[in-house]
N, C-alpha and C positions, 0 to 999 in steps of 0.2 A: 504495499498501501505506499509507503517509501517514495517509491519511486513514482507514483501517479501523483501524491502531493510535488515531490520537485519538475515534473513536464507539469500541473500546472503554474506554480513559481517562477517557472521561466518565461512559460506564454501570458500567467493574467499568475500575477501577485497576488493581489488579495485572495484569490479561491484557492493557493497552494495553503495560504496562511488558514481563510478562513474554513478551512477540514481541517484543521490541524487542533485550531482553541477555540472555531467559534468564534464569538460578535466580542470580542474581548478588548484589551486594552491593545491590546498587539498588533491585532485586525484594522483595526480604524488605523494607528500610527502609519499601516505600513499601506495604509489607502492614502495619507496626506502625502507618502515617503512615490509612492507611488506617481500624483499627482503633481510634486516635486521634477521628480526625473525617473525614469522608471528603471536603471539602472540601480540607484538605493534601495529602492525596490521590489528589485531582483532577488539581489544582497539579505536581504530585514528576515525577506519571507527563506531564502535558503537558510542565511542562522537558523528561523526561529524551529525546521520541518528537521534539519538535525542536531542543535540541541536536542531536545523531545523523543 
């Protein structure tokens, strides 16, 4: 299942984070990072998925 989350983290970072943590603060932070720049959103999403 982590592979699917990582694929979503690269394509749509907030979806990958949502699949991992739900509607928590990390999800909203990832949306903000993705809006500010796509690459920071990807880095944050991969970090959240690999951390848990």
